[in-house]
N, C-alpha and C positions, 0 to 999 in steps of 0.2 A: 620221698616225695610225695605227696598224694594229689593236694590240688596244686594243679601248675601256677597259675598267679599267684598263690599264696607263699609256695615255694619260692618263687620267683624274686617275691618282693624281699622273704625271709633272706634269699642268698644274697640280695644286693645290700642288707644292713649289716649284715653278717661280714662282706668284703668291702663295707662303708671305709674303712682307714686305708683298703688297698684297692681301694677299684682304680687309681690313677699314678697308680704306683709302680715304676717296672725297679728290679733290684740290678745293682751294678756286679760283673763277676772278674774276678781276678786274671791276669793273662799270664800264665808261665809264671804265676807264684805272688804277682803286683797287681799293680792299678797304676794304668799312664798318669806320668803328670809331663804336661806341658813345658814346652821349654826348658827342655834336659838334654836334647841331643839324645833320646831314647823313645824307640819309636816300635811299636808292635804290628805285625800283619797277618790277618786272621789267614793261615792254609786251608781252610777247611773246603774249601769251595772246587771243583773241577778236576775229580782225580779218576784217571782210567783203574778200571776193575779188571782182574780175571781169577777164576776161581780154577785153582787150580798147579801143576808145578810147570814151571818154563826156563831153562836155566840160561837162557838168553834175554831175561827179560831187564836187566838192569843195566842194560846196554843202553848208552845214548839212541846210537841210530834206528833202535826197536822199533818195529811199527806195530804200534797200538792202537791204530784208529780203528779197528774192529771189536775194541774193549768198552764195554758199558762205560758211562760216565755217572759219578756218584760225588755225593758231598760227605763231610764229616761231620760230625761220628756215625761211622759205617762199621753195621756189626756183621756183615759178610752174605745177609738174608735175611728177609721177613718171616716169622714162624706163625705159625697158630697162637690162639691164646691157650690154646689146651699142646704146647708144645715141648713135655716134659719127656722122661724115657730116654736122653740122651740123642733124638734126633735131629738135631743143628749137627750143621757141618763141621767136620774136623779134618785137617790137612792143609798144605800151602795153599797160601792167595798171595797174588800180586796187586801192587799200588802202584801207578805212577802219574806223576804231578809235572804238568808242563806250565814255566812261567816265565818274565821278564823282569826282574827288579827293578825296581824304580832308580832312576839316578842319584837323586838325592842320598840314597845311603851305600853309596861306590865310596871306598875306603873305611867303613864303619865294619865294626868286629861282629858278625853273622854268628847267630845261635838260632839252630832248630831245634824244635823243642814240642815233642809230642807227649802231653798228656797221659797216653796209655796207649800200646799196642799188646796184643792180647800173644800171651805163647810165648815161642822163639821170635826173635825179629833182627832183620838186618838191613840197613839204611844205607843205599849209595846216594851220589849226587855227582850226577855228567861222568857216571859210569865209574866214580871213586867211592869206595866202600870206605864209610867214615865211622860206622857205628854198628857193635854188633849187643842184642841186649836178651838178659834170661827172664821170664814172668811178665806178667802182664798188666801188671795192676799200678805201677809207679814211674816216675819220666824215664823217657829215653830224649837224650839230648846231644847233638852233633855239634860240633863247632864246624861249619863251612864256608868258613870266611876264604880260603884260601881255593876254593872249588868254583866258584861261580865265575861264568862266564858273561861279560858284560856289555857283550856285542847281540847278544839275540835270544835264543831258545836255552832253558836249563830245564834240564829234566830231573826229579827226585824218584827213585824207584824202592821200594819196602818192600822187602819179602815176611811174610807172617804167619806162622805154623802155629795153630792150637792144639795141634794131634797130642795124645797122652805122651807124658815125659817124665817118668821118676825121679829126674835129675835138679829139679827145681820146682820149688812151692808151687801151687798147693800138691801136684806130684802125682797126688790118687790121679786112678783114670775117672775120666768125666762120666763114663757109665756107672760107675758106684761113688759120685757124689749126691751130696744131698742139696745142692744148690749146678745153676748152670752159668758157668762163663761166658760160655758162644764165642765172637773170636774177631777179628779185623782191627783197623783203626779206629777204635770205639770210642773215642775222646778226641778232646781237640788238638789243632796241630798249631802253633805258631812260630813265626820268624820273628826272632827279639834281635833289631839295630841298637848298636848305640857304639859312642867315642872307643877310642884306644885305652883309655882308662876309668876302670867302672866297679860298681860294686857285684860281683859274682852272685854266680847261681848254687846254692848250696849243694843240690844232688849232681852237678855236674864235677863240682871242686874235689868232691871225695875229702873232705876235711875233718877231722872228730870236733864237735861241738862247735863248729864254722863254716866257711862258705856262706856267702850271702851275709844276711842281715839276720842277727839274733836276738830275741828281744824276750826280756824278762824281768819281773819285778819283786822286791821288796819291800820289808816293812811298809804292808799297805794297810791303812786304816781309811777312816771316813776322813781325817783331816788331811794327809796324806801319804805318797807314793814315792820309792825310789824306783825310777826307770833305769834298766841296765839295756844299754845296746852295744854290741861286739856286731862290729863289718868288718869283711872281707873282701878290701879293694886290690882289683888286678892293672896292673902298669904296662901295656905290651908295646908299650916305645923304645926305641932303643934308649934314650936319655932318661934321665930321672925327670920324677914330679916331687914337685912342691905344692902343697895346697890346704884346704878344710874340707872337711867331710860334715856337715851342717843338718839337725833336727831341727824342726819345728813341730807341735804337737797344736793340733785344733781339734775342739768338740764339733758336736754335729752341726753346729751354727755357725763354724768357721771361724769363731772366735780363737786367738792365739792361747796358749795356756801353759806352755813353755816352751823354748830355745835352749839349742846348745851347740857346741861343733868339739871337734878334735883337731889336732892336726895331723898333716898327712906327708909323710916322707917316703918316698919309695924309688929303689933303684928301680933300671930298665928291664927290662922284660922280668920283672918278678912281683911278687903278692905279700900283702900279707895283713894280719886282723889290727883293728884299733876301737879300744872299748872305753865306754864314758860311763857314769852314772850321771843321772838327772833326777829333780825332785819336783810334784804333781804335787799343788797344793789343791784340798779341797777336792779329789777327785770325786766323779761318778761312777760309782765301783758297778762291774758286769754282773748279773746275775740273770737266771731265768725269766724271773716277772720283770727285769730293766735290764736287757741287754744292751748296754750303751756303749755305743763303740767311737772310737777316736780317730781321725784321721792323722798319720805320722808323714810326715814331706821329710826326706831324704835327698839332700842335694852335696855331689862331689865338686867344689869347685878349687879354680886352679889358682897361681898364688895374684892372680890381677882381678880374681873376684867372680870371674865368667865360669856359669855353671856347664858342668860338662857330661855331667850323667846323674841321674836319679829315678827316684819315683816314689808311689807313694805305699803305705800300709793301712790296712785297717785295724787297729789294737783295740784290745778293751783292757782296764784295771781290775783284777779279782787276786784275793787268794785262797787256796783251797788248804786243807789238813782234814787228815782221815788220823781221829783220835782213840781208836779200841773203842770201849764201854762207852764212850763220851758219841761216837759216831761219826756224821760228818759235816765240817765247818765250813762259813763259806763268810769270806771276808770277816772272819773273827766272830763271828758268830753259828750257836749250833742250827742247823738246817730243820727249821720247825714241822716237817713232814717227810715222808718214806720218798725218795725221788721214784715215779713211776715213770717207767720209757716200754722203748721197743725194740728190737733187732730190725735192721733194714739189710735186704739183696738191694740192688740197683737195677734189678731188673725188669721192665713195662712190657704190657700186653703186645705182641709183635714185633717192636723194635729190641727184643733181647736186653744188653746193658748199653747199648748204642745210644744214650738218652743225651739230647738237648739241655742246653742248662737251665733253659726255663722249667724241663721236668723236674730236675733237680731240686730247684727254689720250691715247685708248687708240692711236693712231696714232704720238705721240710713243714712248707706252711699248714698241710691238711693236719701233720701229726703234733703240730705246736697248736692249733685251733682246739684239738679234745685236749688240752692239758698235759701234754706228756713234755718230760724235759730230760728227757736223757737218751739217746740213740746211740745202738752198739752197731757198729759197722760190721756185719759179720759176712764173709770172714774173710776180709780184705781192706786195704786202703781203700775209700769211697772218692769218687769224682770230689776233684778240687771247688767243684760248684755248691756241692753238695754241701761241703766244710764253709764255705763262704755263708751259706743262707744259715748255719745251724749258730754262725758265729753272729746272724744278724738277726734272728726271730728268738734268740734265746733256749736253743740247744745243747746240752752238754753232748760229749760224745766220747764213745771209747774207742779207740781207732787198734785195729787186730792188724798184725802180719797176715800175709797170705796163708791159710793150711787148717785141716780139718780130716781129723781118724788117721793120718798118715806120717810115717817117719822112713826112709832111706838110710843105711847104713852106708851108702858111700859119701865120704869126707865131702865132696861137692855139693850134696845136698845140703848141708848142714852149712856150709861156708856161704851157700846162696840166700840160706833164711837168715843168718846175721847180717848180708848186704842188703837184705829187705829192711829187717828192724832199722837201720842205721839211714835206709832211706828213708821209710814214713817216718821215724822223727824230725830229719831234717827238714822234709817237705811240708808236714803239719806241727810243727814246732810252736811259731806262732801265732796261732788260732786260739783266742781265748775261750773256743768251745771246749776244747779237748779237756776230758776229767781224767780218763785213764789211758794207761798204753797196756794191751796187753799185746806183748810179744810171744807168750806163748804160743805153740799149735795147737789149736782146738780140740780137745778130748784127743787126744794122743797120748800113746805111749812112750815117752823119750828116755835118753839115759838122764840119769839124776844130773849130772852137772849142765846139762843144756838149758833148765831152767835159769841157772844162777848166772850163768854165762850171759843170757835172752835180757834180765832184771840191769845186768853191769853194763851192758851194751846203751841201752835207753840211758842210764843214769851218766854215763859217759858222754852221751850226746847231747842231754841237757841237763848240766847239773848244776840247779838252780832249786829254789824253794819251788813245791810245787807239782814235781813231777812223781808221779804216782806209777807204779804195775800193780797189774793181778793175774792170778791164778786159780785153778781150779782146786776148792777145799782136796779133792782127794786126789791130784794129780803131785808125780812125783817133783822134788823140789820146791812145793811147797811153804817150807819154812822161809823161805829166802823172801818170799813176797808180804807186806804189810796188809793187802788187800785180796781177800779169799771170796770165790765164787761158791755160791752153794744154796740150797735152800733155807727158809727159814724153819727154826727148830719146832713150830707148829705146822709142820711139810714133811709127817713122819712118812705119807705114802711113798713122798718122792725122793727122801733121802735126806731129809731136814740133818743140818749140822747139829750134831749131841751136846758136841762139849766145846764152848766158845773159847775160844783166845781170847782173854781180855785185853792182850794187844793187839789185836787183830780186828779188822772191818770188814765185816759180810754184806755181798751183794747179790741177787738172783742173775745171772747171766743170761737164762731164758727160761721163762717160765709159761706157763696156760696151757701147752699141748699135752696130749692124754692117749698114746696111740695105744693099741691094744697087743701089736706086736709089729717088729719091723719089715716085716713083707708086707702085711696087710694095709698097713696103714690107715685102719679105723678110727675115729675120736668122735667126740662130742666137741672137740673145737675146729675139727676143719668140714667148712660148710663151703659149697659152693652158694654164690647169690640165688640159682636159677632152683636151689630146692625150696626155696620160698620160708614162708614166715615161721613156720612151726623148726624147720632146722635153726634157720638164725635166732631165735628165742632161747633155743638151749645151748645155742656157741654162747651167746650172749649172759647167759646163767652160769655156765661153767666160768667164763671168766670172774664173773663176779664173785659168787661165792658158791663152789661145788658143792655136793650131797653128800661128799668123801672128804677126808684130808688131801689136800693137795695146796699149791701154791696158786695162789688166786689173788684179788684185789683186796679180798677179807685179810688172808692171810698175811699178808705185805704190810696191813696197816694192824692189826694183831703182833706184828712182831717187835722184839725190844728195839733199842735206839741203837744196840750195835751193830743191826742188821739193817743197813741205810735204802733198801728199796728194790728195785729188780725190771728185768725187761721182757715185756712180752715176746714169744717166738709165735707169729712173728705180725710185723705191723703189715705186710700185703701178702695178697697172695702171688706165690713165686715159682717159676720153672726149677726142676729139681735133674738131676742125671739117672739116678740109680729106679726110679718109682716110675711107672707110666704116666700117675695122677701127678698134676700139679700140688703144691701144697696151698689147701684150701684154709690156712688157720688164720689168715690173715682179718682185721679190721674192716679190711676193704681189699675189693678183690683188682685184678692184674691191672686192671684200666682206671683204679683208683676211685671206683664207685663204691657208696659206703655199703655196709651191714649193718644191720642193725647194734650190733657190737661197736659200732663208732661212734652208737647215740651214746648206749651205755657208758663209754670211756668218757663223751665227751660230759655226760653228767657226772665226774667225777670230779671236773676242773673244779676251781674256787668260782662261785656267782659272784665276786667284783669282779667291777668295771673295769678295764684302763686304757691306755692310747696307745696300748701294744698295736703291731702290725697283725699279730697271731688275732683271730678271734676269740671274742672272751666273756665274762659275763654270765647271766644267768640262764637257763636252758632248758626247756621241757618237750617232747617228743614222745608221740604216741605209737608205738611198736604194734599197728595190727592195719588191716587191710580195708577190714568189713566186707569180705565177699563169704560166699557159704561155707567155705570151708575153715574159714576164721575160728577160732578157740570163743566160747561164750565168756572167758577171764579178756578182760583189758590191760594189757602190760603199760606200764609208763617209765622213762628214764627221764630225772631231770636232778637239777642241784640245788633247788629251793626248798625252804624247809616244811611250806606246804605246797599239796596238790590237790585240784577242787575238778571234779569230773565228771561233766557232762553228757548223757546219752539219750538222742533224741526221744527214745522208745517210752519211757517216765515220767521224763521229767523231769528225774530225782537230781541232786548235785552228790557226789559222790567225794568224802572228803577224807586224805589223807596227809598225817600232821608225823613229820620224821621224829624220832625218838632221839634225844641229846643223851646218846651215852658213851660217845668220844672213843669207843673200841672199834676194829672191823672197818668194815668199807665205808666209805665217809657217805655215800649217799646210793644206799640198797635198792634194787629193782623193786617198783611197785604194782602191785598187783590187784586191780579192781574184779575181784571174783565176778561170775556168774553176769555179769551188767550187760553182754552183748548177747541181742536175737535174730537172726538173720528173716526170721518168720514176720519179724515185726517189719522190718524193711520190704519184705515181699507185701506183708497188706496194705501199706503205705503206698507202695509203686502203682499195684493196681487201681490204686483210686487214684492217680497221678499227681502223688503227692510224693515225688521223688526228694523235692529241696528240701524238705522236712526231715531228711534222713542225714546225721550227722553226730560226731561225737569232739565235743571241745576239751581239752588241758588247760588249766589257768596256772601258773606259779606264782606263790604267795612270798615274798621274803617279808621281815616282821609285819605282816597283815597289810601287804601293799601289793597291785598285782605286778609281776615285771617282765614276764611274758604268757605267750600262750598259743598253741597247737591246736591246728582245725581240721578234719579229714572228713572227709564224704566218702561213700562208695564209688566207685569206677562204673560207668554204664554203657551203655552200646558204643566200640569203636568208631570215633567219629573224624579224628585227625591225627595229623603227626604233627609234634612241634619239635623242635629245637633249640639247641640252647648249647653255650659253650662254657667248660669248666676249665677256665684258666686263672682263677685266681687274684682275678683282676690285674694280670699281668700281659702285657699287649706279644701278639705274634712278631718277633722279628726276623726282618726281609733278610736273613744270610744263606740260604740254599736248604738249611738241616732246621731248622728250629721247626717245633710243632707244636698243636693244642688238641686237646679233645672236644670234639664235639659229639653231642648225645642226642640219639634221635628217640624220639618217647612216643608211644603210640597211647592217645587218649580219647578220654570222652569229649562231650559239647562243653562242658566247663573247664577242659584242661586237667581231669583228675587221670594219672596213670594206670593206662588197664594192665595189671601186673602179671593175667593169667591170658597170656594166647601165644600162638606158635608161629608168629610173622617172621617174615623175610625183610628187612631194608635195603634199598639199591638208593647208594648215591652218588652225583654227580657233582665234581666240585671245577669252576670256571673261572679265569680270573688269573690271580697273583697267587695261586696256592693250589696243590694237589692233592690227592686220597692216597694215605698210604697202603699197599696191599691191595688184593683185586680177589676175584673168588676162588683161587688156588688152595688159598691160606683161610679161605672164609671170611674176610673184609669186607668183601663188596661182592654180591648181596652180604648182610651181615645179619645173624638171625637175631632176634629179641630175646634177651634175656633177663625174666623177672620184669618185661613191659619196657625194657631199653636194649637201644643198640649205638653203644658208645665206635666212633672212629676217628683215626687221626688225620689231619691237615695238617699238611707239612707246606711253611714259604716257598717265594724263588727268592732270587736275590733283587728283585726290585720289590720297592717297596708301593701298596696299591690295592685294589678293592678284589674281596674272595666272596664269591658267591655259590654255597653249599646249596641243592636242591635234593630231598631226600623224597621216596616214593615206596609205599608198601607194596610187596609183591603179591598177587593174590588170584591164584590161578582160580579158574573158571569164574573169575572175578564178576564183584558187584561195582561198586566204585572206588577206584584206586585212592589211597588217601596221603597227601602229597604235602610237601610245606617247605619252605626256603628260608635263608639266613645268610645276612653280609657280614662280615668281619675285613677290617683293614689291618694291616699289617703296615710295621713302622722301620724306618732304614734300618741298619745296622749303627752302633755306635762305633765298631772296629772298621778297620780299613782292610777289604779283602782283595789278596791279591791271586789272581788268575787267568787263566789264559779265557780270552772272552768268546774265541771260536770253538773252545772244547766244550764249555757252559752251552753253548746256541746247539750243537749239535747233542746234547743231553735234551734240550728243550724241543728240538724237532723231533726225536724219536720217542719221546712221551708223548707228543702230538698225535704223531701216526700209532700209538699203541692204544689210544684212549678214544680215538676218533669211530665212533659209532654209523651206520647205516639207520638213520630216523627216517621213517616215509612219513613223505605227509607235511602241511602246513603247521608252524608252533600253533599259529592263532585259531586253526582249525580244531587240532586235535584239543585245547583249550575248551572251546566251544561243542566238542561233543563228548567232552568229561561234566560240563556241566546239564548237557542234557541227560547224559544217563544218570546223574544225582537225583534229578530232578523228578526222572524216572524212580528211580530208588527210593526214592520220599516217597512219593504215591504207593509203591509196593507196599513198604513198609507200613503204611495207615491204614490198607486194606489188609493187613498181617492183623496189627492192633483189634483193628471193627471184628475182623472174623472169630480172634479169640477171647472180646468181650462179650460175642455171642453165645459162644459156650458156656459163659460165667465164671465165677472166681473161681473154681474149682479146677478147671481147664477141662471141663468133661465135652 
């Protein structure tokens, strides 16, 4: 962002389709449907938390009144932005939640559904152990129906242990991993209540290719599609059940496009699967460029026609085919260009892996904005909210089983890997975004037979067309897979696949990184935003087309059709275990603030505009800061076929026209050589003509101007500016949702001053709170490349939040300050928690954030005004004196 006002206008334009859009997220794998007897309560609010061991904490009468009160998702601790090197806590932690269930759900079947608890876990309710679980990336589900106290307080106790353990995946010690998985109950928790005849949960039932609802498609074309529906229904009643299961398919406008039903006959205390095939005429087929989703309404009715259970699923209709030499086919047609994507770890600055749903959606949105079309879930199944977002935004997903460079000969480890594979397929099989399953352990030397077993398990769990598994081309057992991971044949320096099997399809699972060795980890791809424009220009150039043979945008577009694309390593800067530095190779940093490479990627997307939620269409960006240290060459990224650059110093218009080669990177980096001169800026500045200094790039398509980017250099720091990085998604008042607020040091005109070493202090009042404090450099926050991002978390009450920011300037002249207001909205989910527990938390936080502020607020404001006037007078005097010495400053 150069000129803040222009930048904000551009941001509003980019978000015009999403400005008032709030995504919806599934709860325990489904969306609620009214009048079905099924209800879901969020259990995220008001958990007592303790870091350490305690052998008595599972008991109902245990005194937890001195424990901290937290909300889920919760990652044990907040961590510095630079939190690599295995500094996160490892060991036991305890959670306890007090609640009183609503009388309306008495007599119903009750399941406690944790989307993720890291490590080994045990769950008790009212002192009774109801679940043990190994592994941190898949659901932990307990039937708690018979353990509820309907007369008063209930207590859920959870023991979570994220310490190293080689007996379950990923298995490798965290201090030796190239990623960090942190800990705690770091995903949502739900209480699901429904009647005693119900559609089951696939991860609870442990049925091969069964449990819950399974959706598949056959004979897909633009004219029709067959919809295969298989539902597993359980009867918990003593007597037999007779009725029907009914399906209704609606398009996004609410029009019914299909209805079908099957009879149900269930003995008492029994369950069975019921299948049917339905037909959809003229389906709207899902693709990355047209991610059309239908709503599938599922209802179980008794013989009197009364609805006794049901829910809604969002589904997309599409067909996938991998055809060896013919490449990848979507919906019966060859896909027209390489699929370019990125890998994603789900960690975020300060939060670790404990992201609220909105941050998962914003991640997907930012990646789709730059034209990416496939995400590899490295190296584990990711939050259901991220999968929901990929369905909606048009991102294919490669779903991975947990693991990285580790194998244990103990049979229990292998057994648990297989268990994870089954459960990731059961959890994600209905997501239209699933492109490939990656069931093998990444970069691991496992036994020969293991690879074949993993593929067999996936195909057992989803025995339908469109189910494909992938494996490394050099790994054992690769002969059992139709899709192989490898570099293009023209990527010789990175081991490009030399001999392509005509029956296999190839894809690059990780490209772009270029480390010198696995200890130092220096690379032209790894750049901290703080290192400035030269480093970021080199990173972007490396990703576009390096000066040597390596997999890059250019190499992927020059590959033959059999090689169908690749995923960048990595989309965002992320933490890791075995190295003290974070991975800096992201096109955005850990706060999702963009580097120049982000704009390079955006320049490779199509220039055609559409009505998608994601940003799209023409783009042009000047990657230059106009500082004394900036290059005389000016770099521009654009997807237009012509770019015209104006530079203040000579009045000339420099013109670039793209050559229609048809090979290599779609939109090469544009460099206008030797066109910027800082001394020309200085000359005009001395003459009080700073407003004449600028650069402007205009993008043209077919001779028509379609986009523009104008920049001016940042002058004297004059003010702070605040903005919300929310992708148009409002902050939800559920106690754990959060949003990034960015403070920028700017001149009078709003240009961000990239080169400074300030710290920004923030204060939050109203229905929100700042995440983190001085102990992790979250507040005050150092300014990095002109900006200081922070995370603002909601309370459980919708309302106004006021953020105040000021620059700490020791020896002070005039403090720079700014204020921003935002409003949180009520949660759509029912929140089940103890009001007293949450009030205790609010009181504690008020005590912690109370500061002894001397003086009256109005007096302080008046003093600031007087100091500013005095400073302006001093500045004018300095300017007068310097002018008296002459142009040379002598």
